C-alpha positions in Angstrom: -30.2 -15.4 32.3 -27.6 -12.8 31.4 -28.2 -10.2 29.0 -25.6 -8.2 27.5 -25.9 -4.3 27.6 -23.7 -1.5 26.3 -24.0 2.2 25.8 -23.7 3.4 22.0 -24.5 6.8 22.4 -22.8 10.1 22.7 -24.3 13.4 24.4 -23.6 16.5 23.4 -21.0 18.1 24.9 -18.8 15.1 25.5 -15.0 15.9 25.5 -12.9 14.5 22.9 -9.7 12.3 24.1 -11.3 11.2 27.5 -11.0 7.7 28.6 -14.8 7.7 29.3 -17.4 10.2 29.4 -21.2 10.5 29.7 -21.9 8.7 26.6 -19.2 6.5 26.7 -20.0 2.8 25.7 -19.8 0.6 28.8 -20.8 -3.6 28.7 -22.3 -5.1 31.7 -24.0 -8.4 32.1 -27.2 -7.9 34.2 -28.8 -10.9 35.5 -32.5 -11.0 35.0 -35.1 -13.0 36.8 -34.5 -15.3 40.0 -35.8 -12.5 42.4 -32.9 -10.2 41.8 -33.9 -6.5 41.4 -32.8 -4.3 38.9 -30.9 -2.0 41.2 -28.7 -5.0 42.7 -28.3 -6.4 39.6 -26.6 -3.5 38.1 -24.7 -3.1 41.7 -23.6 -6.7 41.3 -22.5 -6.4 37.4 -20.5 -3.0 38.4 -18.8 -4.3 41.2 -17.9 -7.6 39.5 -16.5 -5.5 36.7 -14.2 -3.6 38.4 -13.0 -6.7 40.6 -12.0 -8.6 37.5 -10.0 -5.6 36.4 -12.3 -4.7 33.4 -12.3 -1.2 34.7 -9.7 0.0 35.8 -9.2 2.5 38.8 -9.8 6.0 37.6 -12.0 5.1 34.7 -14.8 7.4 34.2 -18.3 5.8 33.8 -21.5 7.1 31.8 -23.8 9.6 33.4 -26.6 8.2 35.4 -28.9 9.5 32.6 -27.0 7.9 29.6 -26.5 4.6 31.3 -30.2 4.5 32.3 -31.4 5.5 28.8 -29.3 2.6 27.2 -30.5 -0.1 30.1 -33.9 0.7 29.5 -34.0 1.3 33.3 -35.5 4.5 35.5 -32.5 7.3 36.3 -33.3 7.1 39.8 -32.1 2.9 39.9 -28.9 3.7 38.2 -28.3 6.8 40.6 -29.1 4.8 43.6 -26.9 2.2 42.3 -23.6 4.3 42.0 -24.2 5.9 45.3 -24.4 2.7 46.9 -20.9 1.5 45.1 -19.5 5.2 46.3 -20.2 4.3 49.8 -19.2 0.8 49.7 -15.7 2.3 48.3 -15.8 1.2 44.9 -16.7 4.2 43.2 -15.8 8.1 44.0 -18.0 10.9 42.7 -17.2 14.7 42.3 -18.8 17.7 41.1 -17.6 18.4 37.7 -15.7 15.3 37.5 -18.3 12.5 37.3 -18.4 9.0 38.6 -15.2 7.2 38.7 -13.7 3.6 39.7 -12.1 4.6 42.9 -8.3 4.6 42.9 -8.2 2.3 46.1 -10.3 -0.6 45.3 -10.4 -4.6 45.9 -7.9 -6.2 43.7 -9.1 -7.6 40.7 -8.8 -11.6 41.0 -5.3 -12.7 40.7 -4.2 -13.9 37.3 -2.5 -17.7 36.9 1.2 -17.0 37.7 3.5 -16.4 34.5 6.1 -18.8 33.9 9.3 -17.2 34.4 12.1 -17.1 31.4 14.9 -19.4 31.9 17.7 -17.5 32.8 19.6 -18.4 29.5 16.4 -17.6 27.4 16.0 -14.1 29.2 19.9 -13.2 28.8 20.1 -13.8 24.9 19.3 -10.5 23.7 22.1 -9.1 22.6 23.9 -5.9 23.4 24.4 -5.1 19.8 22.5 -6.6 17.1 24.8 -6.4 14.4 22.7 -9.2 12.0 22.0 -8.0 8.4 18.6 -7.1 7.3 17.9 -3.8 9.1 18.4 -0.1 8.7 18.9 2.3 11.3 15.4 2.6 12.1 16.0 5.5 14.9 17.0 7.8 12.0 13.5 7.5 10.7 12.5 10.9 9.7 9.5 11.2 12.1 8.7 15.0 11.5 9.0 15.0 7.8 6.8 11.9 7.8 4.2 13.3 9.8 4.0 16.6 7.8 3.7 14.2 4.6 0.9 12.2 6.0 -1.0 15.4 7.4 -0.9 17.1 3.8 -1.9 13.2 2.0 -4.4 12.8 4.5 -6.1 16.5 4.2 -5.8 16.1 -0.2 -7.0 12.5 0.2 -9.9 11.9 -2.2 -13.2 9.7 -0.8 -12.4 6.9 -2.6 -9.0 6.2 -0.8 -10.8 4.9 2.1 -12.5 2.3 0.3 -10.6 -1.2 -0.8 -8.9 0.0 -3.5 -7.2 -1.2 -6.5 -5.3 -4.4 -5.8 -2.4 -2.3 -8.1 -2.0 0.0 -5.2 -3.0 4.0 -5.1 -2.4 5.9 -8.3 -0.7 8.5 -6.5 1.8 6.5 -5.4 2.3 4.7 -8.8 2.7 8.0 -10.4 5.4 9.5 -8.3 7.1 5.8 -7.9 7.5 5.8 -12.1 9.2 9.4 -12.0 11.5 8.1 -9.1 12.4 5.1 -10.4 13.3 6.5 -13.7 15.3 9.2 -12.5 16.8 7.5 -9.7 17.7 4.0 -10.7 17.2 3.8 -14.6 13.9 1.6 -14.3 11.5 1.8 -17.4 8.4 2.2 -15.9 4.9 3.6 -16.7 2.6 3.8 -13.8 0.5 1.2 -14.9 3.1 -1.1 -14.8 3.6 -0.8 -10.9 2.0 -2.8 -8.5 2.6 -2.1 -4.8 2.7 -4.9 -2.0 3.2 -5.2 1.6 6.8 -6.0 1.2 9.1 -7.6 -0.7 8.4 -11.2 0.1 4.6 -10.1 -0.5 5.8 -9.6 -4.2 8.2 -12.7 -4.6 5.2 -14.6 -3.3 2.7 -13.5 -5.6 5.2 -13.7 -8.6 6.2 -17.4 -7.6 2.3 -18.2 -7.5 1.8 -16.8 -11.1 4.9 -18.7 -12.2 3.9 -21.8 -10.5 0.3 -21.4 -12.2 1.8 -21.0 -15.6 3.1 -24.8 -15.5 7.0 -23.5 -14.3 8.6 -25.9 -11.9 12.0 -24.5 -10.9 13.6 -20.9 -10.3 17.4 -20.1 -10.4 18.6 -18.4 -7.0 22.3 -17.2 -6.0 23.9 -19.8 -3.8 24.0 -17.3 -1.3 21.2 -15.5 0.2 18.1 -15.6 2.5 16.6 -18.7 3.1 13.2 -16.8 3.8 13.1 -16.2 0.2 13.9 -19.8 -1.2 11.3 -20.9 1.3 8.8 -18.7 0.0 9.4 -19.8 -3.7 9.4 -23.4 -2.2 6.2 -23.1 -0.9 4.6 -21.9 -4.1 5.8 -25.2 -5.7 9.1 -23.9 -7.4 12.1 -26.0 -7.0 15.1 -23.8 -6.5 18.4 -24.4 -8.4 21.4 -22.4 -6.8 23.6 -20.7 -9.3 27.5 -20.4 -7.9 28.4 -16.7 -6.7 32.3 -15.8 -7.3 33.7 -12.0 -7.4 31.6 -11.3 -10.4 28.6 -11.9 -9.2 26.3 -14.9 -10.1 27.7 -17.1 -12.9 24.4 -16.8 -15.4 26.1 -18.6 -18.2 25.2 -21.6 -16.3 21.5 -20.8 -16.7 21.7 -22.8 -19.6 22.2 -26.1 -17.8 18.9 -26.7 -16.7 16.7 -27.1 -19.4 13.6 -26.4 -17.8 14.6 -23.2 -16.1 12.6 -20.2 -17.1 12.9 -18.0 -14.2 16.1 -16.7 -11.9 16.2 -14.2 -8.7 19.1 -12.0 -8.4 20.6 -9.4 -6.5 22.7 -8.0 -9.5 23.3 -4.0 -7.9 24.7 -5.6 -4.8 24.6 -9.5 -4.1 23.4 -10.3 -0.8 25.2 -11.1 1.3 29.0 -11.5 -0.6 28.7 -7.8 -1.3 29.7 -7.8 -5.1 28.1 -6.6 -8.0 27.2 -8.3 -11.3 29.3 -8.0 -13.8 28.5 -6.3 -17.1 29.2 -9.3 -19.2 26.9 -11.3 -17.0 24.4 -8.4 -17.0 24.2 -8.8 -20.6 24.2 -12.6 -20.3 21.0 -12.8 -17.9 18.8 -10.7 -20.0 19.8 -12.6 -23.5 19.2 -15.5 -21.7 15.9 -14.6 -20.4 15.1 -13.2 -23.8 16.2 -16.2 -25.8 14.3 -18.9 -23.9 11.0 -16.8 -23.0 12.4 -16.5 -19.8 11.8 -14.1 -16.5 14.5 -12.2 -14.3 13.5 -10.9 -10.8 15.4 -8.0 -9.9 15.9 -7.8 -6.1 17.1 -4.0 -5.5 17.1 -4.1 -2.0 19.2 -1.2 -1.3 20.3 0.3 -4.8 20.1 3.8 -3.7 23.2 3.4 -1.0 26.3 3.1 -3.2 29.2 5.3 -1.8 32.3 4.9 -3.8 30.7 5.9 -7.3 27.4 6.6 -8.7 24.9 3.5 -8.3 24.6 1.3 -11.1 21.4 1.4 -13.2 18.6 -1.3 -12.7 19.1 -4.5 -14.9 15.5 -3.6 -15.6 16.4 -0.9 -18.0 18.1 -3.5 -20.5 14.8 -5.1 -21.1 11.7 -4.6 -19.4 9.6 -7.2 -21.1 11.8 -9.8 -19.5 12.9 -8.3 -16.0 10.7 -7.7 -12.9 11.9 -5.3 -10.9 11.1 -5.3 -7.0 12.1 -2.2 -4.6 11.1 -1.8 -1.2 11.1 1.2 1.3 12.3 -1.1 4.0 15.9 -0.3 3.8 15.7 3.2 2.3 13.0 3.9 5.2 11.8 1.2 7.8 10.7 -2.5 7.6 7.5 -1.3 9.8 6.0 0.5 6.6 5.5 -2.7 4.8 5.9 -0.8 1.5 7.5 -2.5 -1.6 6.6 -2.1 -5.3 6.9 -4.3 -8.4 7.5 -3.1 -12.1 6.0 -5.8 -14.2 6.3 -6.7 -18.1 3.0 -5.8 -19.7 2.7 -9.5 -20.4 2.6 -10.5 -16.5 0.4 -7.7 -15.3 -2.9 -9.3 -15.5 -1.8 -12.5 -13.9 0.2 -10.7 -11.2 -3.2 -8.4 -10.3 -5.5 -11.5 -10.7 -3.7 -13.3 -7.8 -3.0 -10.5 -5.8 -6.9 -9.8 -6.0 -7.7 -13.2 -4.4 -6.9 -12.5 -0.9 -5.4 -10.2 1.9 -2.8 -8.7 -0.4 -3.6 -5.0 0.1 -1.2 -2.3 1.5 -2.7 0.6 3.7 -3.8 3.4 1.3 -3.1 6.2 3.7 0.7 4.8 4.2 0.6 4.7 0.3 -0.5 8.7 0.2 1.9 9.3 2.8 4.8 7.6 0.9 3.9 9.3 -2.3 3.3 12.8 -0.4 7.1 12.2 0.9 8.7 11.3 -2.3 6.9 14.2 -4.2 7.9 16.8 -1.8 11.8 15.7 -2.1 12.0 14.5 1.7 12.5 11.1 0.6 15.7 12.3 -1.7 16.8 14.3 1.2 16.4 11.5 4.0 18.6 8.9 1.5 21.2 11.2 0.9 21.6 11.9 4.6 21.4 8.3 5.5 24.0 7.5 2.4 26.5 10.0 4.3 25.8 8.2 7.7 26.3 4.7 6.3 29.5 5.8 4.3 30.9 7.2 7.5 30.5 3.8 9.6 31.7 2.1 6.6 35.0 4.1 6.6 35.1 3.7 10.6 34.8 0.2 10.5 37.3 0.1 7.6 39.9 2.1 9.6 39.6 0.3 12.8 40.3 -2.9 11.2 43.4 -1.6 9.7 44.6 -0.4 13.2 42.8 -3.2 15.4 42.4 -6.5 13.2 44.8 -6.2 10.0 44.4 -9.8 9.5 40.6 -9.2 8.8 39.9 -7.6 5.2 36.4 -5.9 4.1 35.2 -7.4 1.0 32.6 -6.5 -1.7 31.8 -3.1 -3.0 31.4 -0.1 -1.1 27.3 0.3 -0.8 24.4 -1.1 1.2 24.2 -1.3 5.0 26.3 -4.3 5.5 29.9 -5.4 4.6 31.9 -9.0 4.2 34.8 -9.5 6.8 37.1 -12.2 5.5 38.8 -14.0 8.3 41.5 -16.4 8.5 41.0 -19.8 7.3 38.9 -21.9 10.1 38.1 -19.2 12.3 34.6 -18.2 11.4 32.6 -20.2 13.8 35.0 -19.5 17.0 34.7 -15.7 16.2 30.9 -16.0 16.2 30.6 -17.9 19.3 33.2 -15.5 20.6 31.0 -12.6 19.9 28.0 -14.5 21.4 30.0 -14.4 24.8 30.2 -10.7 24.4 26.8 -9.8 23.9 27.2 -9.3 20.2 25.0 -10.8 17.7 26.7 -11.3 14.7 26.3 -13.8 11.1 29.1 -15.9 9.4 28.8 -16.1 5.8 28.0 -19.7 5.8 24.8 -19.0 7.4 23.7 -17.9 4.1 25.1 -20.6 2.0 22.7 -22.2 -0.2 20.9 -25.4 1.6 18.3 -27.8 -0.5 15.1 -27.9 1.4 14.9 -31.7 2.8 12.1 -33.4 4.8 13.0 -34.0 8.6 15.8 -36.8 9.0 16.5 -36.9 5.6 20.0 -37.1 4.8 21.9 -35.1 2.5 22.2 -36.8 -1.1 25.6 -38.5 -1.7 27.8 -37.3 -4.7 26.4 -39.9 -7.1 22.9 -39.4 -6.9 20.5 -38.5 -10.0 20.7 -34.9 -10.5 23.9 -34.0 -9.1 27.6 -33.9 -11.0 30.0 -35.7 -9.2 32.7 -33.8 -10.9 31.6 -30.4 -9.7 33.4 -28.5 -7.0 31.2 -27.0 -4.4 30.8 -23.2 -4.1 32.6 -22.2 -1.2 34.1 -19.0 0.2 36.6 -18.2 2.7 35.6 -17.8 6.1 34.1 -14.4 6.8 31.5 -12.0 9.0 28.5 -10.3 7.4 28.6 -7.1 9.9 25.5 -5.0 9.2 27.1 -1.4 10.2 23.6 0.1 9.3 21.8 -1.3 12.1 23.0 0.1 15.3 21.9 3.9 16.3 24.7 6.4 16.1 24.9 6.7 19.8 25.8 2.7 20.0 28.1 2.3 16.9 31.2 3.0 18.5 30.6 0.3 21.6 29.5 -2.1 18.4 32.5 -1.7 16.4 34.9 -1.7 19.7 32.9 -5.1 20.9 33.7 -6.2 17.2 37.3 -5.7 17.2 37.7 -7.8 20.7 36.5 -10.7 19.2 38.3 -10.8 15.8 41.8 -12.4 15.5 
């Protein structure tokens, strides 16, 4: 019968940071009984651990005294086993260095051979990835973030290491309320802010709350991210597209669906078409929400990055009781932080927290404290200003290069955000995207973001006269275009990415 043994103690004088020390944990399976002595069982267990690769070459083993105490055997038995394995070449022992696994040992049992990736798959990673949705993560302010983390950890109260409040750390909610009011025109008290593990989590929470309240439809812009539409559909909501033109989403069409009470919009910088919601339509959508008791979900994913003028204020400032403001650190800092926030109307707050309290919806408290310190110290503002200048230079470079190298291609949309829409000659989008792939350039056409109904596999598309469709309605079509994410490459790669782009444009 095999028994599992481990050394759980630390001894005085153990050096911090070592891979193993006199009191390091060591799991061994010692077969007992069957005529096998303890010494031989220990030798066999150590030999198997080295042969199997569980104890890597150079690993320091526990002292004979520590291992003997934890296994409940005589110290001389451990010392004899170590000596035998040293003689066989499995271990080494030096004064002051302890006993370690020998550098030259019998190789571990061979692992099953790995099936190599097909050449076509291995070659799919592009040299330049210019797909929208990611900032220049190479510019993450590591030193400033580390300094903020140290200060935050030093000052963290004891309760920060517990399970925490579903709404998030109060320190972060306080500084976010101040920052959002100052920078984005959001009307928020700290008690109305809910911290989320990314925008998608916030959207999922709100979708579940709306579905639980009996709502079955949500309006979405006819160009956007399918992952957002699928999250809402997964909560039981049916998505209803709103056409997008040069003035943004046609909010007047919200009244066409009698049961519609929720709409998701990107008013500051429509994703991906790059237009902003016209002031008349901003007023119209909050009027609609107030009139029907509806809710506007405002996705302010890159509101800090406006280059041609001062950023337009958040839609939430017009009607805080009918607009949920959703912001994120994914574009301003990095997606890896998994930090976003919602400013929730009072009447919805309890419902949101009730859902958030039912599962693993929490964000790490220490990262929240670090972000709070990062904002409060002014480092966040400095970083955003620096990135705003960097992204503006790249957009200017893009416009200048197109004017010189591809005059038939026009940049559309406002000067903002981390991407631009490049209008192409009619009928060329697919060939340009394919040509970019041949140049190891990952690009996406605007059609990639066009709204599509979710259908069951093999289900045919609905015909023009099927119920629920207006046979006289014209489809929401835009010209052939590319969505070029100039924010994604690091500085040293941007010139090469721009050159590769120009080679594939008509």
